[in-house]
C-alpha positions as CSV (number, residue, x, y, z in Angstrom):
1,M,-2.2,-59.8,3.6
2,S,1.2,-58.2,3.3
3,Q,2.1,-55.3,5.4
4,I,3.9,-52.0,4.7
5,Q,5.7,-49.8,7.3
6,L,4.8,-46.2,7.7
7,I,7.0,-43.8,9.7
8,L,4.7,-41.2,11.3
9,P,5.6,-37.5,12.0
10,D,6.5,-38.3,15.6
11,G,9.0,-40.9,14.5
12,T,6.9,-44.0,15.5
13,T,6.4,-46.8,13.0
14,K,2.9,-48.1,12.0
15,S,2.4,-51.4,10.3
16,V,-0.6,-51.3,7.9
17,D,-2.1,-53.5,5.2
18,F,-0.8,-53.2,1.7
19,G,-3.3,-51.2,-0.3
20,I,-4.9,-49.4,2.6
21,T,-5.9,-45.8,1.9
22,G,-5.0,-42.6,3.7
23,L,-8.7,-42.1,4.5
24,E,-8.9,-45.5,6.2
25,I,-5.8,-44.7,8.3
26,A,-7.3,-41.3,9.3
27,Q,-10.6,-43.0,10.2
28,G,-8.7,-45.4,12.4
29,I,-7.2,-42.6,14.3
30,A,-10.3,-40.3,14.7
31,Q,-13.4,-39.5,12.7
32,G,-12.7,-35.8,13.2
33,L,-9.3,-36.2,11.5
34,A,-10.9,-38.1,8.6
35,R,-13.4,-35.3,8.0
36,R,-10.6,-32.7,8.0
37,A,-8.1,-34.6,6.0
38,L,-7.3,-33.3,2.5
39,A,-4.7,-35.7,1.2
40,V,-1.6,-37.7,2.5
41,K,2.1,-37.4,1.9
42,L,4.1,-40.5,1.4
43,N,7.8,-39.8,1.2
44,D,8.0,-37.0,-1.4
45,D,4.7,-37.6,-3.0
46,I,1.3,-36.1,-2.2
47,L,-1.5,-38.6,-2.8
48,D,-5.3,-38.5,-2.9
49,L,-6.9,-39.5,0.4
50,N,-8.5,-42.5,-1.4
51,A,-5.2,-43.6,-3.2
52,P,-4.1,-47.1,-2.1
53,L,-0.7,-47.1,-0.4
54,T,1.6,-49.7,-2.0
55,E,4.9,-48.8,-0.3
56,G,6.2,-47.8,3.0
57,G,8.1,-44.7,4.2
58,D,7.6,-41.3,5.8
59,F,3.9,-40.7,6.1
60,R,1.6,-37.9,7.2
61,I,-2.0,-36.9,6.8
62,I,-2.4,-33.4,5.3
63,T,-5.0,-31.2,7.0
64,P,-6.0,-27.6,6.2
65,S,-3.3,-25.1,7.3
66,N,-2.1,-21.9,5.8
67,E,1.4,-22.7,7.1
68,D,1.6,-26.0,5.3
69,P,2.8,-25.7,1.6
70,D,1.5,-29.2,0.9
71,A,-2.0,-28.3,2.1
72,L,-2.0,-25.1,0.1
73,Y,-0.8,-27.0,-3.0
74,V,-3.7,-29.5,-2.9
75,L,-6.3,-26.8,-2.1
76,R,-5.0,-24.5,-5.0
77,H,-4.7,-27.4,-7.5
78,S,-8.3,-28.4,-6.8
79,C,-9.5,-24.8,-6.9
80,A,-8.0,-24.4,-10.4
81,H,-10.3,-27.3,-11.4
82,L,-13.2,-25.5,-9.8
83,L,-12.5,-22.3,-11.7
84,A,-12.2,-24.2,-15.0
85,E,-15.5,-25.9,-14.5
86,A,-17.2,-22.6,-13.7
87,V,-15.8,-21.0,-16.8
88,C,-16.9,-24.0,-18.9
89,D,-20.4,-23.7,-17.5
90,L,-20.7,-20.0,-18.1
91,F,-18.9,-19.9,-21.5
92,P,-19.9,-23.1,-23.4
93,G,-17.3,-24.1,-25.9
94,T,-14.3,-23.3,-23.7
95,R,-11.3,-25.5,-24.2
96,L,-9.0,-26.3,-21.3
97,A,-5.2,-26.1,-21.6
98,Y,-3.3,-26.1,-18.3
99,G,-4.1,-25.2,-14.7
100,P,-1.4,-25.6,-12.1
101,P,-1.0,-24.4,-8.5
102,I,1.7,-21.7,-8.1
103,E,3.5,-20.1,-5.2
104,D,0.7,-17.8,-4.1
105,G,-2.3,-19.3,-5.8
106,F,-3.1,-20.9,-9.1
107,Y,-4.0,-20.1,-12.7
108,Y,-5.8,-21.8,-15.6
109,D,-5.0,-21.3,-19.3
110,L,-8.1,-21.6,-21.4
111,A,-9.4,-20.9,-24.9
112,T,-12.7,-19.1,-24.5
113,P,-15.3,-18.4,-27.1
114,K,-15.3,-14.7,-26.1
115,P,-12.9,-12.5,-24.1
116,I,-13.1,-12.7,-20.3
117,S,-12.5,-9.6,-18.3
118,D,-12.7,-8.5,-14.6
119,D,-16.4,-7.8,-15.1
120,D,-16.9,-11.6,-15.4
121,F,-15.2,-12.4,-12.1
122,A,-18.4,-12.1,-9.9
123,A,-20.3,-14.5,-12.1
124,I,-17.4,-17.0,-12.1
125,E,-17.0,-16.8,-8.3
126,K,-20.8,-17.2,-7.9
127,R,-20.8,-20.4,-10.0
128,M,-17.7,-21.7,-8.1
129,K,-19.6,-21.2,-4.8
130,E,-22.6,-23.1,-6.1
131,I,-20.3,-26.1,-7.0
132,I,-18.7,-25.9,-3.5
133,K,-22.1,-25.9,-1.9
134,E,-22.9,-29.1,-3.8
135,D,-19.9,-30.7,-2.1
136,R,-19.2,-33.0,-5.0
137,P,-16.3,-35.5,-4.7
138,F,-13.2,-35.3,-6.8
139,T,-13.3,-38.7,-8.5
140,R,-10.2,-40.1,-10.1
141,Y,-10.5,-42.3,-13.2
142,E,-7.6,-44.0,-15.0
143,A,-7.6,-45.1,-18.6
144,D,-5.1,-46.9,-20.8
145,A,-3.5,-45.0,-23.7
146,E,-6.1,-45.8,-26.3
147,E,-9.1,-45.0,-24.1
148,G,-7.4,-41.9,-22.6
149,L,-6.7,-40.4,-26.1
150,K,-10.2,-41.1,-27.1
151,R,-11.6,-39.2,-24.1
152,T,-9.5,-36.1,-25.2
153,E,-10.6,-36.4,-28.8
154,G,-11.7,-33.0,-30.2
155,D,-9.9,-31.1,-27.5
156,K,-6.7,-29.8,-29.1
157,Y,-4.9,-28.9,-25.9
158,K,-5.9,-31.8,-23.7
159,K,-5.1,-34.3,-26.5
160,D,-1.6,-32.6,-26.8
161,N,-1.2,-32.9,-23.0
162,A,-2.2,-36.6,-23.1
163,E,0.2,-37.3,-26.0
164,R,3.1,-35.6,-24.1
165,A,2.4,-37.6,-21.0
166,L,2.5,-40.9,-23.0
167,E,5.8,-39.7,-24.7
168,R,7.2,-39.3,-21.2
169,G,6.6,-42.9,-20.5
170,D,3.2,-42.8,-18.7
171,T,1.2,-46.0,-19.3
172,V,-2.1,-44.7,-18.1
173,L,-3.9,-41.4,-18.3
174,S,-5.8,-40.1,-15.3
175,F,-8.9,-37.9,-15.2
176,Y,-10.7,-36.2,-12.4
177,A,-14.4,-35.6,-12.4
178,T,-16.1,-33.3,-9.9
179,G,-18.9,-35.8,-9.1
180,K,-19.6,-39.0,-11.1
181,V,-17.3,-40.1,-14.0
182,G,-19.1,-39.7,-17.3
183,E,-21.9,-37.5,-15.8
184,N,-20.1,-34.5,-14.3
185,W,-17.4,-32.1,-15.5
186,E,-14.0,-33.8,-15.9
187,D,-10.4,-32.8,-16.7
188,L,-7.3,-34.7,-17.7
189,C,-5.0,-34.4,-14.6
190,A,-2.4,-36.3,-12.6
191,G,-3.8,-35.0,-9.3
192,P,-3.8,-35.0,-6.4
193,H,-7.0,-33.3,-5.2
194,V,-9.0,-32.7,-2.1
195,P,-11.7,-35.2,-1.3
196,S,-14.6,-32.9,-2.4
197,T,-15.4,-29.4,-3.5
198,G,-16.8,-28.6,-0.1
199,H,-13.2,-28.1,1.2
200,L,-12.6,-25.1,-1.1
201,K,-14.4,-22.3,0.8
202,A,-11.7,-19.6,1.0
203,F,-10.8,-18.5,-2.6
204,K,-10.7,-15.4,-4.8
205,I,-10.3,-14.7,-8.5
206,L,-7.6,-12.1,-8.9
207,S,-6.8,-11.2,-12.5
208,V,-6.8,-12.2,-16.1
209,A,-4.0,-12.0,-18.6
210,G,-2.9,-13.4,-21.9
211,A,-0.7,-16.5,-22.3
212,Y,0.7,-18.6,-25.1
213,W,0.3,-22.3,-25.5
214,H,3.5,-23.9,-24.1
215,G,4.8,-20.3,-23.8
216,D,5.4,-20.2,-27.5
217,Q,4.6,-16.8,-29.1
218,K,4.1,-18.6,-32.4
219,S,1.4,-20.8,-30.9
220,D,-2.2,-20.1,-29.8
221,Q,-2.9,-17.2,-27.5
222,L,-4.9,-18.2,-24.5
223,T,-6.7,-16.6,-21.6
224,R,-5.0,-17.0,-18.2
225,I,-7.1,-16.5,-15.1
226,Y,-5.3,-16.2,-11.8
227,G,-6.8,-16.9,-8.4
228,T,-5.8,-18.0,-4.9
229,C,-7.1,-20.3,-2.3
230,F,-6.4,-20.7,1.4
231,A,-7.3,-23.1,4.2
232,D,-9.7,-20.6,5.8
233,K,-11.1,-17.1,5.3
234,K,-8.6,-15.6,7.8
235,G,-5.7,-16.7,5.6
236,L,-7.4,-15.4,2.5
237,K,-8.2,-12.0,4.1
238,A,-4.5,-11.6,5.2
239,H,-3.3,-12.4,1.7
240,L,-5.8,-10.0,0.0
241,N,-4.6,-7.3,2.4
242,F,-1.0,-8.1,1.5
243,L,-1.9,-7.8,-2.2
244,E,-3.5,-4.4,-1.6
245,E,-0.4,-3.2,0.2
246,A,1.8,-4.6,-2.6
247,K,-0.4,-2.8,-5.1
248,K,0.1,0.5,-3.3
249,R,3.9,-0.1,-3.4
250,D,3.9,-1.2,-7.1
251,H,7.0,0.4,-8.5
252,R,5.3,1.0,-11.9
253,R,2.5,3.1,-10.3
254,L,4.9,4.9,-8.0
255,A,7.2,5.6,-11.0
256,K,4.3,7.5,-12.6
257,D,3.3,9.3,-9.5
258,L,6.9,10.4,-8.7
259,D,8.0,11.0,-12.3
260,L,10.8,8.4,-12.2
261,F,10.7,6.5,-15.5
262,H,8.5,5.0,-18.2
263,I,8.5,2.3,-20.8
264,E,7.3,2.7,-24.4
265,D,5.5,0.1,-26.5
266,H,8.0,0.6,-29.3
267,S,10.9,-0.3,-26.9
268,P,9.7,-3.2,-24.8
269,G,11.9,-4.0,-21.8
270,Q,13.9,-0.8,-22.2
271,I,13.7,2.0,-19.5
272,F,13.3,5.7,-20.2
273,W,14.8,7.3,-17.1
274,H,13.4,10.7,-16.1
275,P,15.6,13.2,-14.2
276,K,14.5,12.0,-10.8
277,G,14.8,8.4,-11.7
278,A,18.2,9.0,-13.3
279,F,19.3,10.5,-10.0
280,L,18.3,7.3,-8.2
281,Y,20.0,5.2,-10.8
282,N,23.3,7.2,-10.5
283,A,23.1,7.3,-6.7
284,L,22.8,3.6,-6.5
285,R,25.7,3.1,-8.9
286,S,27.9,5.7,-7.2
287,H,27.3,4.1,-3.8
288,V,28.3,0.7,-5.0
289,R,31.3,2.2,-6.9
290,K,32.6,3.9,-3.7
291,V,32.2,0.7,-1.6
292,I,33.9,-1.7,-4.0
293,S,36.7,0.8,-4.9
294,A,37.7,0.8,-1.2
295,R,37.9,-3.0,-1.4
296,G,40.4,-3.2,-4.3
297,Y,38.2,-3.4,-7.4
298,Q,39.4,-1.7,-10.6
299,E,36.7,-0.4,-13.0
300,V,36.7,-1.2,-16.7
301,I,34.4,-0.4,-19.6
302,T,33.9,-3.0,-22.5
303,P,32.0,-2.9,-25.8
304,E,28.3,-3.7,-26.0
305,L,28.5,-5.1,-29.5
306,V,31.0,-8.0,-30.0
307,E,31.7,-10.3,-32.9
308,K,30.2,-13.8,-32.9
309,T,33.6,-15.5,-32.7
310,L,34.2,-14.4,-29.1
311,W,30.8,-15.8,-28.0
312,E,31.6,-19.1,-29.8
313,K,34.8,-19.5,-27.9
314,S,33.2,-18.6,-24.5
315,G,30.4,-21.1,-25.0
316,H,27.6,-18.5,-25.0
317,W,26.8,-19.0,-28.7
318,E,26.0,-22.7,-28.2
319,K,24.4,-22.4,-24.7
320,Y,22.8,-18.9,-24.6
321,Q,22.2,-17.9,-28.2
322,D,18.4,-17.7,-27.9
323,M,18.8,-14.9,-25.4
324,M,21.1,-12.8,-27.5
325,F,20.3,-10.0,-29.9
326,T,22.3,-10.3,-33.1
327,S,23.2,-8.1,-36.1
328,K,25.4,-8.1,-39.1
329,S,28.1,-5.6,-40.2
330,E,30.3,-5.9,-43.3
331,G,29.5,-9.6,-43.6
332,K,30.4,-10.3,-39.9
333,E,27.8,-11.6,-37.4
334,M,27.7,-9.6,-34.2
335,A,25.9,-10.0,-30.9
336,V,24.9,-7.5,-28.3
337,K,26.5,-8.7,-25.0
338,P,24.1,-10.5,-22.6
339,M,26.8,-10.5,-20.0
340,N,30.3,-9.0,-19.5
341,C,32.5,-12.0,-18.6
342,P,34.1,-12.8,-22.0
343,C,35.1,-9.1,-22.4
344,H,36.7,-9.0,-19.0
345,V,38.8,-12.1,-20.0
346,E,39.9,-10.2,-23.1
347,I,41.2,-7.4,-20.8
348,F,42.9,-9.9,-18.5
349,N,44.6,-11.4,-21.6
350,Q,46.4,-8.1,-22.4
351,G,49.9,-8.4,-21.2
352,L,51.7,-11.1,-19.1
353,K,50.1,-11.8,-15.7
354,S,52.0,-13.2,-12.7
355,W,50.7,-14.9,-9.5
356,R,51.7,-11.6,-7.8
357,D,48.9,-9.8,-9.8
358,L,46.2,-12.1,-8.3
359,P,43.6,-11.7,-7.1
360,L,42.7,-9.2,-9.8
361,R,39.2,-7.7,-9.2
362,M,37.8,-6.2,-12.3
363,A,34.5,-4.4,-12.1
364,E,32.1,-2.9,-14.7
365,F,28.7,-1.3,-14.6
366,G,28.1,-2.9,-18.0
367,K,25.0,-2.4,-20.1
368,C,23.7,-5.8,-21.2
369,H,20.7,-7.0,-23.3
370,R,18.8,-10.2,-23.2
371,N,16.0,-11.3,-25.4
372,E,13.4,-11.9,-22.7
373,L,9.9,-13.0,-23.9
374,A,7.3,-10.3,-24.0
375,G,5.0,-12.1,-21.6
376,T,7.8,-12.4,-18.9
377,M,8.8,-8.7,-18.7
378,H,7.6,-6.8,-15.7
379,G,8.5,-3.1,-15.1
380,L,12.0,-2.9,-13.7
381,M,11.9,-6.4,-12.4
382,R,12.5,-8.1,-15.7
383,V,13.8,-6.1,-18.7
384,R,15.7,-6.6,-21.9
385,G,18.2,-3.8,-21.4
386,F,19.9,-3.5,-18.0
387,V,23.1,-2.6,-16.2
388,Q,24.8,-5.1,-13.9
389,D,27.0,-4.1,-11.0
390,D,29.3,-6.8,-12.4
391,A,32.8,-7.9,-11.4
392,H,35.1,-10.8,-12.1
393,I,37.8,-11.9,-9.8
394,F,40.7,-13.7,-11.3
395,C,42.5,-15.7,-8.6
396,T,44.3,-18.9,-7.8
397,E,42.5,-21.9,-6.4
398,E,44.0,-21.2,-3.0
399,Q,42.5,-17.7,-3.0
400,I,38.9,-18.8,-3.7
401,A,37.9,-19.2,0.0
402,D,39.2,-15.7,1.0
403,E,37.5,-14.0,-2.0
404,V,34.2,-15.8,-1.4
405,K,34.3,-14.8,2.3
406,E,35.1,-11.2,1.5
407,F,32.3,-11.1,-1.1
408,C,29.7,-12.5,1.4
409,Q,30.6,-9.6,3.8
410,L,30.4,-7.1,0.9
411,V,26.9,-8.2,0.1
412,K,25.8,-8.1,3.8
413,D,27.3,-4.5,4.1
414,I,25.7,-3.1,1.0
415,Y,22.3,-4.6,1.7
416,A,22.4,-3.2,5.2
417,D,23.0,0.3,3.7
418,F,19.5,0.0,2.1
419,G,17.8,-1.6,5.1
420,F,17.9,-5.2,3.9
421,E,19.1,-8.4,5.5
422,I,20.1,-11.6,3.7
423,S,17.3,-14.1,4.4
424,V,18.8,-17.1,2.8
425,V,21.8,-18.1,0.7
426,K,21.2,-20.8,-2.0
427,F,23.9,-23.1,-3.3
428,A,23.0,-23.7,-7.0
429,T,24.6,-26.7,-8.7
430,R,25.3,-27.8,-12.3
431,P,22.4,-27.3,-14.8
432,E,21.6,-29.7,-17.6
433,V,22.9,-27.3,-20.2
434,R,26.5,-26.4,-19.3
435,V,30.1,-26.1,-20.5
436,G,33.0,-28.1,-19.0
437,S,33.4,-31.7,-18.1
438,D,31.9,-33.4,-15.0
439,E,35.4,-33.5,-13.5
440,I,35.7,-29.7,-13.8
441,W,32.2,-29.3,-12.3
442,D,33.0,-31.6,-9.4
443,K,36.1,-29.5,-8.7
444,A,34.2,-26.2,-9.0
445,E,31.3,-27.3,-6.7
446,E,33.7,-28.7,-4.1
447,A,35.7,-25.5,-4.2
448,L,32.6,-23.3,-3.6
449,R,31.4,-25.7,-0.9
450,E,34.7,-25.4,0.9
451,A,34.8,-21.6,0.5
452,T,31.2,-21.3,1.8
453,A,32.1,-23.4,4.9
454,A,35.2,-21.3,5.5
455,A,33.1,-18.1,5.3
456,G,30.7,-19.6,7.9
457,V,27.7,-19.2,5.6
458,E,24.8,-21.6,5.8
459,T,23.2,-22.5,2.5
460,E,20.1,-24.1,1.1
461,L,20.6,-26.4,-1.9
462,N,19.2,-25.3,-5.2
463,P,20.0,-28.2,-7.5
464,G,20.4,-27.6,-11.2
465,E,20.2,-23.8,-11.1
466,G,23.9,-23.0,-11.5
467,A,25.1,-20.8,-14.4
468,F,26.1,-22.8,-17.5
469,Y,29.8,-22.2,-16.7
470,G,29.8,-22.8,-12.9
471,P,28.1,-23.3,-9.6
472,K,27.0,-20.3,-7.7
473,L,25.8,-18.8,-4.4
474,E,22.5,-16.9,-4.6
475,F,21.9,-14.2,-2.0
476,V,18.2,-13.7,-1.2
477,L,16.9,-10.7,0.6
478,K,13.5,-10.2,2.2
479,D,11.5,-7.0,1.8
480,C,9.1,-5.3,4.2
481,L,6.2,-7.3,2.8
482,G,8.1,-10.6,3.5
483,R,8.8,-11.2,-0.2
484,D,12.1,-12.9,-1.2
485,W,14.2,-11.4,-3.9
486,Q,17.3,-13.1,-5.3
487,C,19.8,-10.4,-6.1
488,G,23.5,-11.0,-5.4
489,T,25.4,-14.0,-6.7
490,I,29.0,-15.3,-6.9
491,Q,29.9,-18.1,-9.3
492,V,33.1,-20.3,-9.4
493,D,34.2,-20.8,-13.0
494,F,37.1,-23.1,-14.0
495,S,36.0,-23.3,-17.7
496,M,35.9,-19.9,-19.3
497,P,39.5,-18.8,-18.5
498,E,40.6,-22.0,-20.3
499,L,38.2,-21.6,-23.2
500,L,39.5,-18.1,-23.8
501,G,43.1,-18.8,-23.1
502,A,43.6,-16.8,-19.9
503,T,46.8,-17.7,-18.1
504,Y,49.2,-16.4,-15.5
505,V,52.8,-17.4,-14.5
506,G,52.8,-19.2,-11.2
507,Q,55.4,-19.4,-8.6
508,D,56.8,-22.4,-10.4
509,N,57.4,-20.3,-13.5
510,Q,54.8,-22.3,-15.4
511,R,51.6,-21.0,-17.0
512,H,48.3,-21.7,-15.3
513,H,44.7,-20.9,-15.9
514,P,43.2,-18.6,-13.2
515,V,40.0,-19.3,-11.5
516,M,37.3,-16.8,-12.5
517,L,34.7,-15.7,-9.9
518,H,31.7,-14.0,-11.4
519,R,30.0,-11.8,-8.9
520,A,27.3,-9.1,-8.6
521,V,25.8,-7.6,-5.4
522,L,22.7,-6.0,-6.8
523,G,22.2,-8.2,-9.8
524,S,21.0,-5.4,-12.0
525,I,20.6,-1.7,-11.1
526,E,17.1,-1.7,-12.7
527,R,15.8,-4.6,-10.7
528,F,17.3,-3.5,-7.4
529,L,15.8,-0.1,-7.9
530,G,12.4,-1.7,-8.5
531,I,12.8,-3.5,-5.2
532,L,13.9,-0.3,-3.4
533,I,11.0,1.7,-4.7
534,E,8.6,-0.9,-3.4
535,Q,10.5,-1.3,-0.1
536,Y,10.3,2.4,0.7
537,A,7.0,2.9,-1.2
538,G,8.8,5.8,-2.9
539,D,9.4,7.4,0.5
540,F,13.2,7.3,0.2
541,P,15.6,8.1,3.0
542,L,17.2,11.5,2.9
543,W,20.4,10.5,1.2
544,L,18.6,8.7,-1.6
545,A,15.7,11.1,-2.2
546,P,15.9,12.7,-5.6
547,V,14.6,15.9,-4.1
548,Q,15.5,16.4,-0.5
549,A,13.8,19.7,0.2
550,R,11.2,21.8,-1.5
551,L,10.9,25.5,-0.8
552,I,7.4,27.0,-0.6
553,P,7.3,30.8,-0.9
554,V,4.0,32.0,0.6
555,S,3.6,34.5,-2.3
556,E,5.4,35.7,-5.4
557,K,7.0,38.4,-3.3
558,F,9.2,35.8,-1.6
559,V,10.4,33.8,-4.6
560,E,13.6,35.8,-4.7
561,Y,14.4,34.8,-1.1
562,A,13.5,31.2,-1.8
563,E,16.0,31.2,-4.7
564,K,18.7,32.6,-2.4
565,V,18.0,29.9,0.2
566,A,17.9,27.2,-2.6
567,Q,21.3,28.2,-3.8
568,E,22.7,27.9,-0.2
569,F,21.4,24.4,-0.1
570,R,22.9,23.5,-3.5
571,N,26.3,24.9,-2.4
572,H,26.3,22.2,0.3
573,G,25.2,19.4,-2.0
574,I,21.5,19.4,-0.9
575,R,19.0,18.7,-3.7
576,V,16.3,21.3,-3.6
577,E,13.5,22.7,-5.8
578,I,11.1,25.7,-5.5
579,D,7.3,25.5,-5.9
580,D,6.7,29.1,-7.2
581,S,3.2,28.3,-8.5
582,N,0.3,30.6,-7.7
583,E,-1.4,28.0,-5.6
584,K,-2.2,28.5,-1.9
585,V,0.4,27.4,0.7
586,G,-1.8,24.6,2.0
587,Y,-2.2,23.1,-1.4
588,K,1.6,23.3,-2.0
589,I,2.2,21.5,1.2
590,R,-0.2,18.7,0.3
591,Q,1.5,18.4,-3.1
592,G,4.9,18.2,-1.5
593,E,3.7,15.4,0.9
594,H,2.2,13.5,-2.1
595,A,5.6,13.8,-3.8
596,K,7.1,12.2,-0.7
597,I,9.7,15.0,-0.3
598,P,11.6,14.7,3.1
599,Y,11.5,18.4,4.0
600,L,9.1,21.2,3.0
601,L,10.5,24.7,3.8
602,V,8.0,27.5,3.9
603,V,9.4,31.1,3.5
604,G,7.6,34.4,4.0
605,E,8.2,37.8,5.5
606,K,9.2,36.5,9.0
607,E,11.7,34.1,7.4
608,L,13.1,36.7,5.1
609,Q,13.8,39.2,7.9
610,S,15.4,36.6,10.2
611,S,17.3,34.4,7.6
612,T,15.3,31.4,8.6
613,V,13.0,28.7,7.2
614,S,9.8,27.2,8.6
615,V,10.5,23.4,8.5
616,R,8.0,20.6,7.9
617,K,9.5,17.1,8.1
618,R,7.8,14.2,6.4
619,H,6.0,12.0,9.0
620,E,6.8,14.4,11.8
621,G,5.0,17.6,10.7
622,D,5.8,21.2,11.7
623,L,9.3,21.6,13.3
624,G,9.0,25.3,13.6
625,I,11.3,28.1,12.4
626,Q,15.0,27.2,12.2
627,N,18.1,29.3,11.4
628,L,19.1,28.8,7.8
629,E,22.8,28.3,8.4
630,E,22.3,25.8,11.2
631,F,19.6,23.9,9.3
632,V,21.9,23.6,6.2
633,K,24.6,22.2,8.5
634,K,22.2,19.7,10.0
635,L,21.1,18.4,6.6
636,T,24.6,18.2,5.3
637,F,25.6,16.1,8.4
638,I,22.8,13.6,8.0
639,N,22.9,13.4,4.2
640,K,24.6,10.0,4.0
641,P,23.6,6.3,4.1
């Protein structure tokens, strides 16, 4: 029998029979390993434990581990099947659409004969546990095209999935039964799966939502049930605790509690900023404006509604039209800008530019709109109307490295002001849909690669995720819950300046196209504020708090003194308000703490007579009576990032 060579995790090579299974290899090492094994990984592919191995390469046996993404992938994929079977048992007539593992769990899209709600979760989980207790094997069955299509007959969604698989070039269709093929529940699926249902003991159904078949709003609406699965109950418990903490920090809930913003059904993806939220919005913009102004950026303002012809020239109309809102005026087709870059080129093109004018750093807090699908929008994190802290640097090829290096430091500095660190920088290369020749893309990617090396920045490759006009660096920050957020970006673009006729006169007295660096630190103010609200759980540092101090007069008699004190704070730039309600002092203090106000200042007869305030600091409690003038000076001194 022919042999194949497997390279084990420790680097040693093992010669095995062609067609041997991962289970047989595990049994040859130890029976305990065979019992724990979930699947195997051969090169980049995860395979069923019973799959015959027909080629050599890097090989490892996957065992349960919450630290192993491959183990979690198999567990969650299998648990999605378990969920679907339970729903089919409880709701006869259910049709199956799609059930993949995702980053933190899995979901299954189904068409159910009646609506499913949170109230059904207990029954679904009970049925899933019964199937787990039966410890039925996941049995793979392969069929040719004719037989496979016959097995999906009558199931609209599975038949569609099968036809799409055959169109992609698959010659066989695979099915998985939880038990015996032809007797127990089965699903069209490419796999892989755990050996049996008994391996799926740490799971939880989390939520239910609506979804569209293939994400098409014009297609059937389905029920999407989300769940998660871990290698053990400890991992599951830790994740559920994480979800509970994330729920407490949800920016949408905090926005309501703290009166920051709201979203109306008649304006999906558009934010109604309340006074306190508007302060946060403006404070964030002002801080970035101050920092970039000191680094040589010039601010511009460009139109939001621009004629179609500009978007055709820039390439947006061909590559990005589906995301654009359009309108007509006096027979001309117009589009609301989804990004600012073409308009900035229009400003650059006004007047003759020389090499001495470069680099030219042009910034704009530009309002943009993108036609995001209704099902993808989420509070501030994904909206239709947003403001980018956008800028475009027009420079020579020789200046790319210095500008990228400077921007990397800028991102690091601004993130640090808000308590964040960069966790990873991703290098995103050319996407399938793009403008410009391969030669231009080769040049742009190499220029960005060299600039990144010169800046001393280590990157992680993110293939195919560049902008349609150029490769980019994506700056990812990590929040207090360990979640990654991609915010900042810088992109190298050789195409758009040429498409829009941007030129400068070089030292050789010839005209040249500048390189255009698209860059943003926050990404969008809305999304970054959503991240900040959750990072601080609404408990903002003093300089960022919409209300920095609240005065609490012990009775109506001392409201006049509270107003005098408030004006003194306002004269020094401290944001203050007065609670002059008829409630008791203890209640007012509790309300101030619930509103997460940094300082609560109680004033009564003693404070009036001595020109003082009684200070309570959030998280520290009673700080005693303090001289008004000295306390104002103290807050003024510490009121900065």
